[in-house]
Every structure is written in C-alpha cells, then in structure tokens.
C-alpha positions in Angstrom: -28.7 -28.5 -5.5 -28.5 -32.2 -5.4 -25.3 -34.0 -4.2 -24.2 -35.1 -7.9 -24.9 -31.6 -8.8 -22.6 -30.4 -6.1 -20.0 -32.6 -7.0 -20.1 -31.6 -10.7 -19.7 -27.7 -9.6 -16.7 -29.1 -7.5 -15.1 -31.1 -10.4 -15.5 -28.0 -12.5 -13.9 -25.5 -10.0 -11.2 -28.2 -9.4 -10.4 -28.0 -13.1 -9.8 -24.3 -13.2 -6.8 -25.0 -10.9 -5.8 -28.3 -12.5 -2.1 -27.4 -12.8 -1.9 -26.4 -9.3 -3.0 -29.8 -7.9 0.4 -31.6 -8.5 3.2 -30.6 -6.1 5.6 -28.3 -7.4 8.6 -30.2 -9.2 12.2 -29.9 -8.4 13.0 -28.1 -11.5 10.4 -25.5 -10.9 12.1 -24.6 -7.7 13.2 -20.8 -7.5 16.4 -19.2 -6.1 16.3 -16.6 -2.8 16.3 -13.5 -5.3 13.0 -14.5 -6.7 11.4 -14.1 -3.1 13.0 -11.1 -2.3 11.9 -9.5 -5.4 8.4 -10.5 -5.1 8.1 -9.3 -1.6 10.1 -6.0 -2.4 7.6 -5.2 -5.2 4.3 -6.2 -3.9 4.6 -4.6 -0.4 5.8 -1.1 -2.1 1.9 -0.1 -3.2 -0.6 2.3 -3.2 -1.6 1.7 0.2 1.8 2.6 1.6 0.9 6.2 0.9 -2.3 5.9 3.2 -1.1 3.9 5.8 1.9 6.2 6.7 -0.2 9.3 6.8 -2.8 7.5 8.9 0.0 6.9 11.7 0.2 10.4 11.8 -3.3 11.1 12.0 -3.6 8.7 14.8 -1.4 10.3 17.5 1.3 7.9 17.6 4.7 8.9 18.9 8.1 8.8 17.1 9.2 5.9 19.3 6.0 4.0 18.7 6.5 4.2 14.9 10.3 3.7 14.7 10.7 1.0 17.0 7.3 -0.5 17.0 7.3 -1.3 13.4 10.7 -2.8 13.8 9.1 -5.3 16.2 5.6 -5.8 14.3 7.5 -6.4 10.8 9.7 -8.8 12.6 6.8 -10.9 13.9 5.2 -10.9 10.3 8.6 -12.3 8.9 8.7 -14.8 11.4 5.1 -15.9 10.5 6.1 -16.5 7.0 9.3 -18.3 7.9 8.3 -20.4 10.8 4.5 -21.1 9.9 3.5 -20.6 6.3 7.1 -21.5 4.6 7.5 -24.7 6.3 4.0 -25.9 5.5 4.2 -24.8 2.0 7.6 -26.5 1.3 6.5 -29.7 3.0 3.4 -30.1 1.0 4.4 -28.0 -2.6 0.6 -27.0 -2.8 -1.3 -23.9 -2.9 -3.7 -23.3 0.1 -6.7 -24.1 -2.2 -5.7 -27.6 -2.3 -4.3 -28.1 1.1 -7.4 -26.6 2.4 -9.5 -28.7 0.1 -7.8 -32.0 1.4 -8.2 -31.1 5.0 -12.0 -29.3 5.2 -13.6 -30.3 1.8 -14.6 -28.5 -1.2 -17.5 -26.9 0.3 -15.4 -25.0 2.8 -12.8 -23.8 0.2 -16.1 -22.5 -1.8 -17.0 -20.3 1.3 -13.3 -19.3 1.8 -12.9 -18.4 -2.1 -15.9 -16.1 -2.0 -15.0 -14.3 1.2 -11.7 -13.9 -0.3 -13.3 -12.7 -3.5 -15.3 -9.9 -1.8 -12.1 -8.6 0.2 -9.9 -8.8 -2.9 -12.7 -6.5 -4.5 -12.6 -4.0 -1.7 -8.8 -4.0 -1.4 -8.5 -3.3 -5.6 -11.1 -0.7 -5.1 -9.0 1.1 -2.6 -6.0 0.8 -5.1 -8.3 2.6 -7.9 -9.4 5.5 -5.4 -5.5 6.1 -4.5 -4.6 6.2 -8.3 -7.7 8.5 -8.9 -6.6 10.8 -6.0 -3.7 12.0 -8.3 -5.5 11.8 -11.6 -7.8 14.1 -10.3 -5.1 17.1 -9.8 -5.0 18.5 -13.5 -8.9 18.4 -13.6 -8.8 20.8 -10.7 -10.9 18.4 -8.4 -10.2 19.0 -4.6 -9.0 16.2 -2.6 -11.6 13.5 -1.5 -11.4 12.0 1.8 -14.9 11.5 2.9 -17.1 8.3 2.6 -18.8 10.0 -0.5 -17.0 12.5 -2.8 -17.9 16.0 -2.5 -17.3 16.9 -5.9 -19.2 14.9 -8.8 -16.6 15.1 -11.1 -14.4 12.7 -9.0 -16.8 9.9 -10.0 -16.2 10.0 -13.7 -12.3 10.1 -13.1 -12.5 6.9 -10.6 -14.9 5.2 -13.2 -12.2 5.9 -15.9 -9.5 4.7 -13.9 -11.5 1.6 -13.1 -12.2 1.1 -16.6 -8.4 0.9 -17.4 -7.6 -1.3 -14.8 -10.5 -3.9 -15.6 -9.6 -3.9 -19.3 -6.1 -4.7 -18.4 -6.8 -7.3 -15.9 -8.9 -9.2 -18.6 -6.6 -9.0 -21.2 -3.7 -10.4 -19.2 -0.8 -8.9 -17.2 2.1 -10.9 -18.2 3.7 -7.9 -19.8 2.0 -5.5 -16.9 3.8 -7.9 -14.3 6.9 -7.3 -15.8 6.3 -3.6 -16.0 5.3 -3.6 -12.5 8.8 -5.1 -11.4 10.3 -2.3 -13.1 8.2 0.4 -11.4 8.9 -1.0 -7.9 12.7 0.3 -7.5 11.5 3.6 -8.6 8.5 4.0 -6.5 10.5 3.0 -3.3 13.0 5.8 -4.2 10.1 8.2 -4.7 8.9 7.3 -0.9 12.5 8.0 0.0 13.0 11.1 -2.2 9.9 12.6 -1.0 10.9 12.4 2.7 14.5 13.6 2.2 13.8 16.6 0.3 10.8 17.8 2.7 12.2 16.6 6.2 14.1 20.3 6.4 10.6 22.2 5.9 9.6 20.6 9.2 12.7 21.7 11.3 16.2 21.3 11.9 17.3 17.9 11.1 21.4 18.2 10.6 21.6 16.0 13.6 20.2 12.7 15.1 18.8 14.9 18.1 17.3 17.4 15.6 15.7 14.9 13.6 14.2 13.1 17.0 12.8 16.2 18.4 11.5 17.2 14.9 9.9 13.7 14.6 8.4 14.0 17.9 7.1 17.5 17.7 6.1 17.6 13.9 5.4 14.2 12.7 4.5 11.6 15.2 3.7 14.2 18.2 1.9 11.5 20.4 -1.3 11.9 22.4 -2.8 15.2 22.2 -3.0 17.3 25.4 -6.5 17.5 25.4 -9.3 15.2 26.3 -12.0 15.6 23.5 -12.7 17.9 20.5 -16.3 18.8 19.4 -17.5 20.9 16.7 -20.3 23.1 17.5 -21.9 25.0 14.6 -19.4 27.7 14.0 -16.9 26.8 16.9 -14.8 24.4 18.0 -14.7 23.3 21.8 -11.5 21.9 23.0 -11.9 20.2 26.4 -8.9 19.4 28.7 -8.5 17.0 31.8 -9.1 18.8 35.1 -6.7 16.9 36.8 -3.9 18.8 34.6 -4.9 22.3 36.3 -6.8 25.2 35.6 -6.2 26.9 32.0 -5.1 30.2 32.2 -2.6 32.7 29.9 0.6 34.8 30.8 -0.3 37.8 32.4 -3.9 37.6 31.6 -3.4 38.0 27.9 -5.6 36.8 25.1 -5.2 33.0 24.5 -3.3 32.5 21.2 -2.0 32.2 18.5 -5.0 29.7 17.6 -5.7 28.9 13.9 -8.8 27.6 12.3 -9.7 25.6 9.3 -12.9 25.5 7.4 -14.8 22.7 5.5 -15.8 25.3 2.6 -13.8 26.0 -0.4 -11.0 28.4 0.1 -11.2 28.0 4.0 -9.0 24.8 3.9 -5.8 26.4 5.0 -5.5 27.3 8.9 -6.2 31.3 9.3 -6.0 33.2 12.4 -8.9 32.6 14.9 -10.0 33.9 18.5 -10.4 31.7 21.7 -11.5 32.1 24.8 -10.9 29.9 28.0 -13.8 28.8 30.1 -12.2 26.9 33.3 -11.1 23.7 31.6 -12.1 24.3 28.1 -11.1 26.5 25.2 -13.8 27.6 22.5 -12.1 28.6 19.1 -13.9 30.4 16.4 -13.4 32.7 13.5 -15.9 35.3 12.0 -15.1 34.1 8.5 -15.6 30.4 9.0 -19.1 29.1 9.3 -18.0 25.4 9.2 -14.8 24.7 11.1 -13.0 21.4 10.8 -9.9 21.8 12.6 -7.9 24.0 15.0 -4.0 24.2 15.3 -2.4 26.1 18.3 0.8 27.2 17.2 2.7 28.6 20.5 5.6 26.9 21.8 6.5 28.7 24.9 4.9 30.5 27.7 4.9 34.2 26.6 2.8 36.2 24.2 -0.5 35.1 25.5 0.4 31.2 25.5 -2.1 29.0 27.1 -0.9 27.4 30.3 -2.1 24.9 33.2 -2.1 26.3 36.4 -1.3 23.3 38.8 -2.8 23.7 42.4 0.3 24.4 43.9 0.6 27.6 41.5 2.9 26.4 39.1 2.5 27.4 35.2 3.0 24.5 32.9 2.7 25.5 29.0 0.2 23.6 27.1 2.0 22.1 24.4 1.3 22.8 20.7 -1.1 20.7 19.0 -3.4 20.3 16.0 -7.2 18.6 16.5 -6.7 16.9 12.8 -3.6 14.9 14.0 -5.1 13.0 16.9 -8.6 12.3 18.4 -8.2 11.3 22.1 -10.5 8.3 21.3 -8.3 7.2 18.2 -4.9 7.4 19.6 -2.7 4.3 18.9 0.3 3.3 21.0 3.3 1.2 20.7 1.7 -2.2 20.9 -1.0 -1.0 18.3 1.7 -0.1 15.7 3.3 -3.8 16.6 0.1 -5.5 16.3 -1.1 -3.8 13.2 2.6 -4.3 11.3 2.2 -8.1 12.2 -1.6 -8.3 11.1 -1.3 -5.9 8.2 -0.7 -9.1 6.1 -2.2 -12.0 8.4 -4.0 -13.5 5.5 -0.8 -14.2 3.8 1.5 -15.6 6.6 -0.8 -17.0 9.3 -3.5 -17.1 7.0 -1.6 -19.2 4.6 -2.4 -17.5 1.2 1.4 -17.1 0.7 1.7 -20.9 0.5 0.9 -20.3 -3.3 4.4 -18.5 -3.4 6.5 -20.4 -1.0 5.8 -23.8 -2.7 8.4 -22.9 -5.1 11.1 -22.4 -2.3 13.8 -24.7 -2.0 14.0 -24.3 1.8 11.3 -23.1 4.6 14.1 -20.5 5.4 13.4 -18.7 2.4 10.4 -17.2 4.3 13.2 -14.8 5.6 13.2 -13.1 2.5 9.7 -11.5 3.4 11.9 -9.1 5.5 12.5 -7.3 1.7 8.8 -6.4 1.8 8.3 -5.9 5.2 11.4 -3.3 5.7 11.4 -1.4 2.6 7.5 -1.5 2.2 6.1 -1.5 5.5 9.1 0.1 7.4 10.7 2.7 5.4 7.7 3.5 3.0 5.4 4.0 5.8 7.9 6.3 7.6 8.4 8.3 4.5 4.9 8.6 3.7 4.4 9.9 7.3 6.9 12.5 6.8 5.6 13.6 3.4 2.3 14.1 4.8 3.2 15.9 8.0 5.6 18.5 6.0 2.7 18.9 3.4 0.1 19.8 5.8 2.7 21.9 7.8 3.1 25.4 8.0 6.0 25.5 5.7 3.8 24.2 2.9 0.0 24.0 2.6 -0.8 24.4 6.3 -3.7 22.8 6.3 -5.4 19.4 8.0 -3.9 16.4 7.1 -7.4 14.7 7.5 -8.3 16.9 4.4 -5.4 15.6 1.9 -5.3 12.5 0.0 -2.2 10.5 -1.3 -2.2 12.4 -4.9 -2.0 15.8 -3.1 0.7 14.7 -0.8 2.8 13.1 -3.5 2.4 16.0 -6.0 3.4 18.6 -3.3 6.6 16.7 -2.5 7.6 15.5 -6.0 5.7 17.4 -8.5 4.3 15.4 -11.4 6.4 12.6 -10.9 4.9 12.4 -7.2 1.4 12.0 -9.0 2.6 9.4 -11.3 4.0 7.4 -8.6 0.6 7.3 -6.8 -1.0 6.3 -10.2 1.4 3.7 -10.9 1.4 2.4 -7.4 -2.5 2.1 -7.5 -2.2 0.5 -10.8 0.2 -2.0 -10.6 -1.4 -3.4 -7.3 -5.1 -3.2 -8.5 -4.6 -5.2 -11.8 -3.4 -8.4 -9.9 -5.7 -7.9 -7.0 -8.5 -7.8 -9.3 -7.4 -10.6 -11.2 -7.0 -12.8 -8.2 -10.6 -11.6 -7.3 -11.8 -12.8 -10.7 -10.3 -16.1 -10.2 -11.7 -16.6 -6.7 -15.1 -15.6 -8.0 -15.3 -18.6 -10.4 -16.0 -20.7 -7.7 -19.7 -19.7 -8.0 -19.6 -19.0 -11.7 -18.3 -22.4 -12.9 -18.3 -22.5 -16.8 -18.4 -18.7 -17.2 -15.5 -17.2 -19.2 -13.0 -15.8 -17.0 -13.1 -12.3 -18.8 -16.8 -12.2 -17.8 -16.3 -12.7 -14.1 -13.3 -10.4 -14.1 -15.7 -7.7 -15.8 -18.5 -8.4 -12.9 -15.8 -8.2 -10.2 -14.1 -5.1 -11.8 -17.8 -3.3 -11.9 -18.0 -4.2 -8.2 -14.3 -2.9 -7.6 -14.9 0.1 -9.5 -18.2 1.1 -7.3 -16.6 0.5 -4.1 -13.4 2.9 -5.3 -16.3 5.6 -5.8 -16.1 6.0 -2.0 -12.9 7.6 -0.8 -13.3 5.7 2.5 -9.6 4.4 2.3 -7.9 7.6 3.3 -9.8 7.5 6.6 -10.6 3.8 7.5 -7.8 1.6 5.7 -6.0 0.7 8.8 -9.4 -0.8 10.2 -10.3 -2.7 6.9 -6.7 -4.2 6.8 -7.1 -5.5 10.1 -10.6 -7.0 9.3 -9.3 -8.6 6.1 -6.7 -10.6 8.1 -9.0 -11.5 11.0 -11.7 -12.9 8.7 -9.2 -15.4 6.9 -7.0 -16.1 10.0 -9.0 -18.8 11.4 -8.7 -21.0 8.1 -4.7 -20.6 8.9 -5.5 -21.7 12.4 -7.5 -24.9 11.2 -4.7 -25.9 8.5 -1.9 -25.4 10.9 -3.8 -27.7 13.8 -4.5 -30.5 11.1 -0.8 -30.1 9.6 1.0 -30.0 13.1 -1.3 -31.2 15.7 -3.0 -34.1 14.7 0.3 -35.9 13.7 1.2 -35.3 17.5 -2.2 -36.5 18.9 -1.8 -39.8 16.4 -5.0 -38.6 14.8 -6.0 -39.1 11.2 -4.9 -36.5 8.7 -7.3 -35.3 6.0 -9.9 -37.7 7.6 -12.8 -35.8 6.1 -11.8 -36.1 2.7 -10.7 -39.8 3.2 -14.1 -40.6 4.2 -15.6 -38.6 0.9 -17.2 -35.9 2.5 -18.2 -32.9 0.9 -17.7 -30.4 3.9 -15.5 -31.2 6.9 -18.4 -30.0 9.7 -16.0 -29.4 12.5 -13.6 -27.2 10.4 -16.6 -25.2 9.3 -17.9 -24.9 12.8 -14.4 -24.1 14.1 -14.2 -21.2 11.5 -17.6 -19.8 12.4 -16.7 -20.0 16.2 -13.6 -17.7 15.5 -16.1 -15.2 13.6 -18.5 -15.4 16.3 -15.6 -13.9 18.6 -15.0 -11.2 16.2 -18.9 -10.7 16.1 -19.1 -10.2 19.6 -16.3 -7.8 20.2 -17.5 -5.7 17.2 -20.9 -5.5 18.4 -19.8 -4.5 21.6 -17.6 -1.7 20.3 -20.2 -0.2 17.6 -23.6 -1.0 19.3 -22.8 -0.5 23.0 -19.9 1.7 22.9 -17.3 -0.4 24.6 -14.3 -2.2 23.0 -13.5 -5.5 24.4 -10.5 -6.1 22.1 -9.1 -3.6 19.8 -9.3 -5.2 16.5 -5.5 -5.0 15.8 -5.3 -7.4 18.9 -8.2 -9.6 18.2 -6.6 -12.0 15.9 -4.6 -13.6 18.8 -8.0 -14.5 20.6 -9.6 -15.6 17.5 -6.7 -17.8 16.4 -6.5 -19.5 19.8 -10.3 -20.2 20.3 -10.4 -21.5 16.6 -7.8 -24.2 17.1 -9.2 -25.3 20.4 -12.7 -25.6 18.7 -11.2 -27.6 15.8 -9.5 -29.7 18.5 -12.5 -30.2 20.5 -15.1 -30.9 17.3 -12.4 -32.9 15.0 -12.4 -36.1 17.3 -16.4 -35.9 17.5 -16.5 -35.9 13.6 -14.3 -38.8 13.4 -10.5 -37.4 13.3 -9.6 -40.3 15.8 -11.1 -43.0 13.5 -9.0 -44.9 11.1 -10.0 -43.9 7.6 -9.4 -45.3 3.8 -6.2 -44.1 2.6 -6.3 -40.9 0.2 -6.3 -41.9 -3.3 -4.6 -39.1 -5.2 -5.8 -39.0 -8.9 -3.0 -38.4 -11.2 -3.3 -35.3 -13.1 -1.5 -33.7 -15.9 1.8 -31.7 -15.2 2.0 -28.3 -16.0 3.1 -27.7 -19.5 6.8 -27.5 -19.9 8.4 -23.9 -19.6 9.3 -22.4 -23.1 12.8 -22.0 -23.6 14.1 -18.6 -23.7 14.4 -17.1 -27.5 18.0 -16.4 -27.5 18.0 -14.9 -31.2 16.3 -11.8 -32.2 13.3 -11.5 -34.2 13.3 -10.4 -37.9 11.6 -7.1 -38.5 9.2 -6.5 -41.3 9.9 -3.9 -44.2 7.8 -1.3 -42.4 9.4 -1.8 -39.2 13.1 -1.6 -40.7 11.7 1.9 -42.0 10.7 2.8 -38.7 13.8 1.7 -37.0 15.7 4.1 -39.2 13.3 7.1 -39.3 13.2 6.7 -35.5 16.8 7.0 -35.2 17.4 9.9 -37.5 14.2 11.9 -35.6 16.1 11.2 -32.2 19.2 12.6 -33.6 17.6 15.4 -35.3 15.9 16.4 -32.2 19.1 16.6 -30.2 20.1 19.3 -31.9 17.4 22.0 -31.0 16.9 20.1 -27.5 21.1 21.1 -26.9 21.0 24.5 -28.3 17.8 25.5 -26.3 19.3 24.0 -23.3 22.4 26.3 -23.5 20.4 29.4 -24.2 18.0 29.2 -21.4 20.7 28.5 -18.8 21.8 31.9 -17.6 25.1 30.6 -16.1 26.2 29.6 -19.6 24.4 32.1 -22.2 23.3 35.7 -21.5 20.1 35.5 -23.4 17.2 38.3 -23.7 13.9 37.6 -21.9 12.2 36.9 -25.4 15.0 34.8 -26.5 14.7 32.6 -23.3 10.8 32.4 -23.6 11.3 31.5 -27.4 13.8 28.6 -26.9 11.9 27.3 -23.8 9.0 26.9 -26.3 11.6 24.8 -28.7 12.4 22.7 -25.5 8.9 21.9 -25.0 8.7 20.1 -28.5 12.3 18.9 -28.7 12.0 16.9 -25.4 8.9 14.9 -26.2 10.1 14.3 -30.0 13.1 12.8 -28.8 12.0 10.5 -26.2 9.1 9.1 -28.6 11.4 8.8 -31.2 13.8 6.9 -28.7 11.3 4.7 -27.4 10.2 3.5 -30.8 13.9 2.7 -32.1 14.7 0.9 -28.8 11.5 -1.2 -28.8 12.7 -2.4 -32.6 16.2 -2.7 -32.1 16.0 -4.8 -29.0 13.2 -7.0 -30.8 15.8 -7.4 -33.6 19.0 -7.9 -31.5 20.0 -11.7 -30.2 21.1 -11.7 -26.7 23.9 -9.7 -25.7 25.8 -9.6 -22.3 26.9 -6.0 -22.9 23.2 -4.9 -23.7 22.0 -6.6 -20.6 24.7 -5.2 -18.2 24.5 -1.7 -19.8 20.8 -1.1 -20.0 21.0 -2.3 -16.1 23.8 0.2 -15.5 21.9 3.0 -16.7 18.7 2.2 -14.9 20.7 2.0 -11.4 22.4 5.1 -12.3 19.7 7.1 -13.2 18.2 5.9 -9.4 21.3 7.0 -7.9 21.3 10.4 -9.6 17.9 11.1 -8.5 18.7 10.2 -4.9 21.7 12.1 -5.2 19.8 15.0 -6.3 17.4 14.5 -3.3 20.2 14.6 -1.0 21.2 18.1 -2.4 17.8 19.2 -1.7 18.2 18.1 1.9 21.6 19.9 2.2 20.3 23.2 0.8 22.3 22.8 -2.4 19.3 22.5 -4.8 15.9 24.2 -4.4 12.9 21.9 -4.4 11.9 23.3 -7.6 14.9 22.7 -9.5 14.6 19.1 -8.1 11.1 18.7 -9.4 12.2 19.8 -12.7 15.0 17.4 -13.3 13.3 14.1 -12.0 10.8 13.7 -15.1 14.0 13.4 -17.3 15.6 10.9 -14.6 12.5 9.0 -14.5 12.2 8.7 -18.1 15.8 7.3 -18.5 15.1 4.8 -15.8 12.1 3.3 -17.3 13.6 3.1 -20.9 16.5 1.3 -19.3 14.6 -0.6 -16.9 12.1 -1.8 -19.7 15.0 -2.7 -22.0 16.7 -4.4 -19.4 13.5 -6.6 -18.7 12.7 -7.5 -22.1 16.5 -8.5 -23.0 16.4 -10.7 -19.6 13.8 -12.8 -21.5 16.5 -13.9 -24.1 19.4 -14.9 -21.7 20.2 -18.4 -22.2 19.2 -21.0 -19.4 21.8 -21.7 -17.1 22.8 -25.5 -16.9 
C-alpha cells in the first residue's frame, strides 16, 4: 500500500466518525441521571449470571466476596472519576479521535481491529448465555465445556445469533429503549432469585445465620484437600500430610460420600464408597463409570466422619467439601477478588473507552455515577448470582455439581420461566450493542463497505464463537485478558495528556509532524504486551505463574508508561513542532424536537383500536370467572370443573394481554403528551416491581411457597413491561425544558 493509498484509507475511516471529531457542544451535555442510568443498565448483563457463579466455584470465602468486591468496585469508580472522566471532560472527544491525535491513524487502526476481535468474543459469550435458557424447552442438557455435548445446542445458538445479528443490522434505537426498560426488571430478578433461594441453603433469619450459611454453603473458601484426580472410575482426593493422618471415628467406614457422574442420568450426587489410604481418600461407585465430582457431607465427628489425627493424638473433623466448588490450584483470595472487580472494566476506565460517554458530562465528578453500575451490577448482581448458583446446585434442590449447570438452568430453577426470560433478555440486550460496536470497529479495515455487510460478517464470527460454551468456565480469564490487552493504550494517552505538559514536552508531536504512526507509542504498546506474553508463556508453557492475570495490569501499565516516556523524546517529543491545524468539520445534525402531539390513526388503525379494546373487556369476563372457580379458598368446585376452567384461563389470559398490547400501542400513538399518562404508567411499572419484591420476601419468610411465587411472577412481569414501554414511548413526547 502506497502512502497515498494509506492516507485515502484513513480519510475514509475518519469520515465514518465525522460527527465525533468535533468536541461536544455545551447544549448537548447531559445531567447526572443520564450517566447513572447508563451505568446501571449496562452493568446488569448476561455475564453477571456467569461471574457470580464462578466466584463460588473458585473457592472464595464470604469475606473475600462481600468485602473484596466493595474495595475492587471502589477502585473502578475512582478510575472512572480520576482518570477517564477528567480527560473526557477536558477534551470533549472520543478515544478514537484523541488517540488519533496522539498516536496517529495507524495505531488507531490496530487498536480498532483488536477491539473488534474482543467485542466479537464478548458478544459471543452473551449469545451463549441466552442460548442456555432457550435450550430448556427443547430438552437439551446444560452445556458447559469447550464444545457442546448435545449437537442440538448448535442450531439453538445459530438461531439466537441470527436474531441478534438481524436486529443489530436493522439498528437498535428502539431496542436500546427497550433495553433501558429491561434493566430494572433484570436487576429485580437477580435480587428476587437470591431472596427466595436463601432459605434452602440454611438458617438465615439473623445476620449470624446468614454469615454462617454464606461461609459454609455459598462461598466456602479454600478446600481442605490438596488435589483431586479422576482415575478411570474413581476419584482420588489427596490431603496435606502436615494436617495429620486421616482416620474415622471408632474405625467406622468413611462417609457419607456422594459421587456425581458425567453420563446422562448420573449428574445428581448419589451415595458412594470411600476408602482411606494414609493421606488419600479414594471414592467410587459401582454404578458410575465416569465420575465428575465428590460431595462429602458429614458435618461432625460421628457416624464415620473423616478425621485428622494430629501427632499429639487430637482428632479434628475434616470439614464438609465438594470437589466441584474449588480446586486448590484455582482458589482465588481477597486480593484476587479486589483486582478482578477493578480490571473487569479496565478497557472502559483506565483504557479510556468510556471517553465516548463522559465527553457529554458537565463535570469530571460525574465519574462517580459509575457507582450505580458497579454496586448494583458488579456487587449485588454478582452476589445474588452466587447465591442462586449455590442453592440450585445444593442438596435441597438439584444436588449436582455447579460446574455442570449453566446460567439458564440456575435462573429457571430459581424463578421459573421468568428466570429463563431474564437470562435471554440479559444476553440479547447486551449482545446487540456489543455486536454493533464490533461492526463499527471493523470498518477500519473495510472502508467503503456498507455497514450492514460488516455487521453481518462480524455476526457470523460472533455466532461461531458462541457455539463454544467456554464462557461458563473461562469468562473471568477472558475479561481480564480483554482489559490487559487494551490498557496500554490508556497508559500512553494518560502520559501524553498529563505528563508531557509537566515535562514541557510537545503534545500531539507526532500528528503535528504529519506522521501516520507514532513509533514510540506503538513500541511502548508492544513492550506492555511483551510483558503479558512473558507472563502467559511462563504460566502455560513452563507451568509457573509469574504474576496472576488479575494483577498483571499494574506492571503492564507502569512499564508501558515508562517505555513511552523513554522513547517519545527520541522520536521528537521534546522538539518544537508546527501548530496542529484543526480542520473545521460539519457539526452534528440538530436534535429533532420532541413530537408533543399524537399521530393521527388511519381508518384501519381506528378499527383495531376499538376492536382490541372490546376484545380486552370481553376476555376479562372468562378470566375473572375462571380465577374465582379455580381458587379453593373462594369457590368449592369439583376437580372436573377446576380442570375445565383452568383451560379457559390458558386462553383468556393471553387473549386479554394481546388485545391490551394492541390497544395501548394505538392509543398511545394517537395521544398527545399528558403528564397524567406519564406519571401513571411510571407508577404502575414501579408498583409491579415492588409487588414482585414483596412476593419474594413472602417466600423468604415462609408465607408463600416458591411454586406460587413462580405462578404470579409472569403476570407481574407482563404488567411491568406494558407500563414501562408505555412510559418510555410517552417520554419521547415530553416538551423540552427551557
């Protein structure tokens, strides 16, 4: 490619982002509530279901989770507030244009291609999570390995991917609005799921009871054994010899031990035999040829419980354990939790991708609004997902390894059909914008291609990635890698933005000299990635981990900064350079004024409006009458009558809500702005959420069975979405404030 061709490619790339080149105008700055809503919506996503469960399986303790996440999320909030938001507010630019000014268009191309690849993988994870719920009615078992064990999982993933790609191509203004309606409901599903399942884990009526249950049934900490090895049809569990010799009370048979198998029908833990050999326990079962995990369930030193015999003769009980919840080599502790919560969105805060958002902030302090996402999504949602996972896999429910369950199964067992719906919506509403961003980023290497074609190709790659359910085992590692690969770019930008003026060096020196690539910036990025390569090579090739990937960002950030500061003066950062001439580009199109009045309905729409209204009223009669008959506390009906009227209900309820949906859509379309409609729809939406939470609390207190809660939840959900969508559509008609 010649220099002229390269400049032509970069010019076309710039044209894609034309309206983002100008700093944001004063009249387009947003209030704080905009940022609170953005963060709260974006960070209650499909991956939250997975991450919360992974913390349980990685042997973290309750203190590690409940306290470590507070500190780690605080570091993330401070990174947005002290690093990302100040640079964004000062420049009013996206990272694209600011990095282009600093490092040149070639570095920006490399950054965008890498970003697109990572976006495709992340969107693929979302599709896989959504498919984990859709597979349930088709009878497909949970898929949690690198490859699906049931071939029918692949067409399900392809179907979900096709829907996601199609919607991303069509554009997602309305989808984004619907996603904003989904966010409060999805957060409520996390909270309600944890509340209703907590009692199944143990006594949680007091804080002491909750803390005991959390430490023994949810986040049980490091396992008491050293290693676990599956040898043919038996599981060998090795213990630390320093703990003492293994024995049993009064020489009885070791137990109780339970074994779970890989074959279908053997996933549930069933009684097994165990024999002690010095510091090793060998567990097997005649009916299980391919074991997966062991559960040891005795909490006391009686009835054959396994004991450590100390050198001085003292007998100490071996605590209960499950080999699916923690392998000694995978155990993460307090600082791992802190680091992960911080680096989980590293590309967004220290990597500065969220400059695109915070350039609309009035003040840098608006970075504090990121706390709504961190503490609602990355704190409460992760904790709730962990509780749901531990409860569903526990003895009181499925009693099978958590590592063999996916997000769809966990949510379905906790909340029924609405739990599965929450997983689908969480995956869909986050996969769409992620795939859309991947398509935009890939236009770097496809200038002149229509955006729909680029998005289609990105979607094909994303769907292929989604066919591997690796997300349920390896998401924590991928999220850390995602941040680490892009963090050096943030280090380069921070160095030039803040350190160059302190040293008296020339900002934007490379661009001011007309260079297509800032060599020192690219070299510094490669140096940072070299540190990553050395660390990963030592871990995966030599078997020795120099720095855990959760902590790797600290040395990478520091070394990248030092490398750029060392190389930039050699490249000419200390020398005077021509002034940077900013080309005047067209301003973004003016915002369309709100349509305060309603739109007139056509003749057919008016007929539909009246017909749907009458149909809704007509469906209320059989619905109300059937509800009375099938309620034994109200009406003493025979079994045949109950069955007949239940069948009437199955038709009356859908008919009513379909008619109401049609009527509300046409009615709202024709209505002008009304403060009453706006307030009433908001009140109904909030009331349905509050009532759902109240029912969940009733289950927690034992006032309502879980099955009854699952029956009520679909109706409350439908009412919420009807009111929420009505409120969102009507809000667009609200007159502008002057």
